[in-house]
C-alpha positions, -999 to 999 in steps of 0.1 A, spaced: 46 -130 -93 75 -137 -70 70 -170 -52 90 -158 -22 71 -126 -17 45 -125 11 24 -98 -8 24 -120 -40 12 -148 -18 -16 -126 -5 -25 -117 -41 -26 -154 -49 -47 -161 -18 -20 -184 -4 -19 -162 27 -51 -148 42 -57 -110 45 -86 -87 54 -92 -73 20 -106 -37 18 -105 -32 -20 -96 -52 -51 -96 -47 -88 -78 -63 -117 -45 -44 -110 -45 -36 -73 -52 -51 -39 -57 -33 -5 -58 -50 28 -55 -42 65 -20 -40 79 -13 -67 105 6 -42 127 -15 -10 125 2 23 134 -30 43 133 -68 35 138 -69 32 100 -39 15 85 -42 -4 52 -17 -14 25 -24 -8 -12 -3 -29 -36 -1 -35 -73 -7 -71 -81 23 -69 -104 55 -76 -84 76 -45 -83 102 -46 -55 102 -9 -47 96 26 -60 133 26 -71 125 -2 -96 94 11 -114 98 13 -151 84 36 -177 58 10 -187 45 12 -150 35 48 -152 -2 41 -157 -2 16 -129 16 40 -105 -9 67 -113 -38 43 -107 -22 33 -74 -22 69 -61 -57 76 -75 -71 45 -58 -54 54 -25 -75 85 -25 -107 65 -33 -99 41 -5 -93 70 20 -128 82 11 -143 47 15 -127 44 49 -140 79 60 -106 95 66 -104 119 37 -120 149 54 -99 150 86 -68 139 67 -47 109 59 -11 100 52 4 80 23 37 64 30 59 46 5 91 33 21 118 26 -4 147 2 4 163 -6 37 173 29 50 137 40 46 125 9 66 110 -10 37 106 -46 51 85 -62 23 101 -58 -11 69 -55 -30 59 -19 -37 31 -8 -13 15 24 0 6 26 36 -27 46 40 -29 59 75 -56 79 92 -80 83 121 -56 103 143 -35 134 140 -1 126 125 32 141 137 60 157 117 87 149 109 76 113 104 109 95 111 
């Protein structure tokens, strides 16, 4: 845990969040600035600053992260029409919270290119 990380504080329940899913490794909660009718963030409880900093010993956790994103999309009813997973990595990609997270977006048609 990083004591200066807002997502670590959410995991520790120091900051409230509307939780959608939780298990021993992952936490999913509603985004406070939604960009689609469905917009949640899925994070590992382990503090990993970005995709650029995952390690070989994180392979199982990263696989579980993406598998769980699919389960959450089903739970939220967006899997049939479609959903987008977004992982911003570092500043040029607009990562603003440096704790690995997946945006799960759905409930409306998405445009391309995304940014």
